[in-house]
Each structure stands twice: as C-alpha cells, then as structure tokens.
N, C-alpha and C positions, 0 to 999 in steps of 0.2 A: 435500730431497732426493728424497724421495716425489711432492710434487707437480709436482718438474721435471719427474722421469723419467715422471710420470702425462701431463703434457703433451705429453711426444714421443710417448706412445702413440697415436698416433692412429687405430690400429686393427689387426685381424691380418688380413692376405689368406687369405681361405678357399677353396681351391681344389677343386671339385669335378668328378669321373669320371662320365662316363655310360658303363653297364654294359648291353648286352641281351644277352636270350638268345633263341634262336629253335629250337626243336624241331623234328624231323620223326618224324613214325609210321608213314610211309612208305604210308599209302593211297592220297594223291594227291601224286602223287611231282612232278609237271609242277606242279601247282599251291602245292602245298608249295616246291618250285625256285623258281618265284616271287616268293613272298610273301618266304623266305628273302635272295633279292636284292635284293630293294627295301628288304628291314631290314636287313640289311646294311648296304648303300649308306648310307643315312641315318645308321646307328651310326658307324660309319668317317668318315663327313664330321662330323659332331658331335664326336665323338671330336679327329678332326684340329683343329678349331675350337679344343675347350679345350684341348691339348694344347698349342697356340700362346700359349694364357694361360699353362698352368702349366709352361712352361719359361724365359718370358721371366725373365733374370736379376733378381734386385733388389740393389739397393745392395749388401750385405752379398757376395752372389757373384761383383758387377761387380768390388768390389775384389779378391776373392779371385782371380778369373783372371787381375786385371792384374799383380800378381806383386809390386808395390813396396809392400801397402800391408801386410805381413804382422804389422807391430808392431802397428796398428791394430786391425784382425782381431782379434789377440788380445785385446786392451786391453777391446772392444767387449764379446766373449765373455765375458770377465773379469769387467766390471761388470753384465753380466745385459742389455744394452741388445741383444743380438743378433736375439730375437723381435721387439720391435719396430722395428728397421728392416730388417726382414722384412716388417713391417706393408705396410696401403695405403698410409701416406704419402698425396700424395706430400710426401719431403721433399731438401732442398738439404743436399749434405756438402761442405764443402771438407776435403778430407781428406788429413793430412800424411801424408809419404813415410817409411819406414825411415829414410831419413838425414833427415829433420826429426828421429825420435824418437832419433837417434844421437847429434843434433847438441845436444839437453841437455844437463846436466850429469850427470855421472857417478853413477851410483845411484837418480838422480829416477824411471827407469820403476820399479826395480824396488821403490822405494819406493811409489811409485800403485800396483802391484799387489798392497801387501800389506792394503790397505783398497781393492779396488775400487769399492765402490758410494759411498765418499765423494769426495775431490778428483778421485780419475781419472775418476768418472761426471759430474763438475760440466764437467771439463774436454770430455771427449768431447761433452755436449751442446753445450758454446758451440760447436763446431764444425758444428751442425745447424740448417738455418734451416727452419721449414713452408713446405711451396710447392715449387712447381719454380721456381727462380729461374735463367735461361739465362744466357748469359755478356754476350749484349745487354742483359738487363736488370740485373745488374750494373754494367755501364759508365755504367747511365743513373742509378747511384747514387752518385754523385762528391759527395765531402763529408758522405755523408749516414750515422745511425747505424743500423743494421741489428741489431734483436732477433735475437737466439740461443734456440734452444730452453730453454736455462739459464735465460733471464730477464736476464744481463748483453746488454750492443751490443758491436760491433766498426765502428769507424769505413773506410767503401771510399771508397779513393784514385784515382783514374787519372789516370795522364801524358798529357802533353800527345802519346807516339806509342802511347796506348792501352793501356798496361801497368796493372794493376791491381793493386794490394797492400793489403792490411787491418791496420789498426791495432788492436791488440786492446787490451784495458782496463788491460791493465799497460804499455801505452806501446811493445811492440812493434812493428816494422813487417815483414809476414809479405807474401810476393810471392805472388801467383797463377801458376802455370808453364804448369796446364793447366786449360783448360776443356769443357763439355760432352761428361760423358763419361757417355752415357745408359744410365739403367737402369728397369727396367718400375714401379720406384714410385719414382720422384724422376731426380735427376740428382747428379753429383760434378765439382768442381772440386779440382784439386792444389795445395796449397798446398807451399813450402818451409821451412816451421818450424811449429810447435805454437802454436797461438794459446792464449792465457793469461788466464781471463776473470778477473783481478783478483789 
C-alpha cells in the first residue's frame, strides 16, 4: 500500500508569496514617493500573478466546490490522500458522485472507513490516472486497458454514439457522465458508480 500511495505522490504544490516593504524616511519626499510608487507597482503586479496561481483550485477544492462529491472528499481525507491530490500532478480523477457511493451495498462505506489506509485507499487510487487525460484522449482509448495509480487497470469502452464506459477489474461497467472538469493540477471526469480494483 505504501508503494501505491508513494506512486500517487508526484509532488507537493509549493506556493510562494512575494512581500516587499518600502520605507519613507521623510528626507526626500518626492524621490521617496516616486521610488515607493515604482516598487509598489512591481510588487502589486508580482503578487497579482502569484495570487492567480495560488488561488487556482486543485482537484480537492474543485470536487468540494462541485457539491456532488462529499463522500469522495471525506474518503480521500480519511485515507490520507488529500495532500497528494492537492499536489503538483497532473492527475486525472474518475470521480464517483455521492449517489454512486450510496448505491454500494449498505455498510460498505462505513466498513471501508474503519481501515481507511487499506482497502479504501486501494479503491480511491484505482480512480486516479497519472497525467492529464482529457475526454478526447479517453475516447481514443477504446478497448484499451488503462493503468491506474493503484497498479490495477480498467478498460475503456466507447459506444458508437460516443458514450464512454469503464469496465473495472471486478467486471462492473461504469458510465462516464461528465467530462473535462478542469482543476489546477489535473482534470476530473464524473462516473456513476464506484470502480473496484478486483
């Protein structure tokens, strides 16, 4: 399990803030004001650029904002994978909705949460693919086995009408219902059931 989680851990996003301070000694008010104005403009621009990068929502924040992934986010946090999915990436996450988790047999989620770094972490990492795989790329993978961060694979199936399903290692067919939800460190595709690694 440790090696699987380590594979998921591609890096941690480091965000730096630039802070500049300018002082005014009052001796040369005109010169100091001009210097402060120039320094202030540069600092404001630099901080604005850094702020844009710093505030771009990562996969976890994007899932939280969507509102349909409460169980998934709670499970990710319980399994100790939140920091990884906030990391540099990029990652592609096939995200089951709350309804997908509710469709599992009664008590399944509760049982998984009892040992979150065991089977739960295995299931969650089975929903993650390294790199940013957009919908157009997924559609081009018809019939192919896709390796996940978990180490197991699922099979991509593309119907004549372009609908995409995934067949997991347990033989379940899961529909991709929404695609290309962009995040700062990857992309989310929504699935209507929980993929099982076997």
